[in-house]
N, C-alpha and C positions, 0 to 999 in steps of 0.2 A: 337203634335209631338210624345209624349210617347204612345198615344193610338194606333198608327199605328202598334206597336209591339205586342199588346195584343193578336190579333188573332193567332199569331205565337206560343203562348204557347200551343195551342191545338195540333199543329203539332210536334213541337220540343221544349219543355220547356227549355232544356239546351242551345240550340242555341239562343233562344229568350232572356234568362237571360244574356248571353254573349253580345248580341247586345245592351241591355239596359245599362249594365255596361259600355260598350265602349262609348255609347252616353253620359251618365252622366259624364264620365271622360273627354271627349272632350269638353263638355259644360263648365265644371269646369276650365279646362286649358285655354280655349278661353277667358272666363270672367276674369281669373286671369291675362293673358297677357294684356288684355284691361285696367284693373284698375291699374295694376302695372305701365303701361306706363304713365298713368296720374300722378301717384305719382312720377315717375322718372323725367318726364318733369318739374313738379312743383318744385321739389327739385333742379334740374339742373339750373332752372331759378332763384333760390334764396328763394323760399318759403319752409320752413322746416316743415310746418304744418302736411303734410301727413306722413313724416318720423317720427315725434315725436309721432304720433298716431299709429305707427306700420303698416302703409300701404305700405311702401317701401319694399315689400317682395313678393316672389312668392308663398307664402302659400295661397292656395285657401280659407281657413277658414277666412282669413282677408278680402276677397273681395266678397264673395257670399252674395247677398241680397235675403232673403227668398221669398219675394213677386216676385221679378224679376225672380228668378229661377223657381218658380211655374208657372208663366206666360210662361216662356220659354218652360217648359215641356208640358204644355197644348196647347198653341197657336203656338209654334214654334219660338217665338222671345221674347226677354226680356232684362234685364239689370243687372249689378252688383251693389254692394254697392257704392254709390257715394263717390269719393275721395274729401275730404275737401281742398279747395284752397283759399288762401287769395291773390287776384291779386295785392294788394297794397304792398305786400312783394316781388314781382318779381323784379329782378334787370335788369337794362339796357334795359327796354322795358316798354311800357305803360301798365297800368292795363288791358285795354280792349284788346289790342293785345295779351298780355300774357294769358288772359283767353281763347281767341280763340285758341291759340297754344296748351295750355295744354288740352283743350277739344278735339281738333283734334288728339292729340297724340294716344288716345285709338283706334279710328277707323283705323288710319294709321298702328298701330301695328298689328291689326287684318288682314288688307290687306296684310301686309308683311308676316305674318304667313300663310295666305291663299296661297300666291305665292309659298312659299317653300313646303307647303303641296301638291299643284298641281304638283310641280316637282317630289315629291316622288311618288304620285299616278301614274303619267305618266311613271316614270322610273321602277316601280315595277309591272305594270299592267299585264305583261305577265309572270313574274317569281314568284312573291309573291302576289297573288290576295287579300289575307286577309290584308296585309300591305297596299296595294293599296286602298282597300275599306275604311280602317280607315283613311288614308290620305285624301281620297276624302271627307269623312264626315267632317274631320277637315277643309278642304278648304271651304266647304259649310257653316258650323257653323260660321267660322270666317268672311266670306263675309256677311252672314246674320246679324251678330252682328254689323259689321261696318256700313252697310247700314241702319239698323233699328235705330241705335243710332244717326244717323244724322238727323232724323226727328226733326224739331225745336219745340219740346214740352217738358216740364219738365216731368220726371227727366233726359231726354236724353241729350247726348252731343250736339246735334244740337241746343238745346235751348241756351246753353251757347256760342256756336259759333255765333249764331244770335245776342246775346247780345254784343259780342265782335266786331261784324262787323257793327251793326246799329249805326246811329248817336245818340248822347247822349240822346236827347229828346225822340226819338223812343225807344231806349233801356230801358229807365226808365219806359216808359209806358208798354212795352212788358214784363218787368221783373215782373209785377204784377201777371202774370200767375203762378209764382213759389209758391205763397202762397197756391195754390190749389193742390200742389203736383202732383201725377199722374192722377188726375181726368180728365183733358182735353184729355189725351191720352186714358183713358178708354172710354170717351165719343165718341171719334173717332172710337174706336173698336166696340162700341155698335151700332153706326149708320151704320157701315158696315154690322153687323150681322142682324140688324132689317129692313133695307131698301133693297129690292131686286134690283139688277142691279148696286148697288154701290160697287165698289171695290177699295177703297182708298189705303188700304194696298197693294193690288196687284199692283197698279199703282206706288206707291212710294217705294216699297220694293221688291216685287217678280220679277218684270221686270229688275230692275237694278242688282239684285243678279244673275239672269239668264245670263245677258249680261256679267257681270264680270267673272262668272265661266266659261262661254264659251271661253272667251279670255285667261283665265289661263290654260285651258286644251287643247288648240290647239296643 
């Protein structure tokens, strides 16, 4: 994602710098909204782990994951620093259901942010094009973050949603993937890059992102 701005430095370095700064700011804000929502949902349901660790905040420094941010800048998708959740401390709800709800809260928050960004982009399109372009970028990044994080592989939210929805025996078996960290996800990306004609990310991310954005900007 970041590389697409580099050729612009030859034409207009100041404009290219501005675009990169805006991109970084939008990514940081989108990731912060995502991770803060996990912390808020967890705390609301009774688990104070995230709050005690300083994650119930809108400070981007508390939520940016260096590796996830690097992947975001290079590949166009990524993740924030995972919010710690103890599902057995959640009140009035089963641990599995609570885990699924807390995990879904991040993508849902991004989709809500994308919705309002789309309204701003549409409303300012003819009068303030710069504001409209920034809002459009915000809508795109937030939808991308929501959809990508729903892939059911660690360390993404979709993995914990799957654990919360699967039967106990299947969930226990599937949870073994977590010990490998992001390696299954990297393996998926490597297969896509190494094997011509395979576009797994395009199928599960790009097409849904395009469909959601089109519906937001009608």
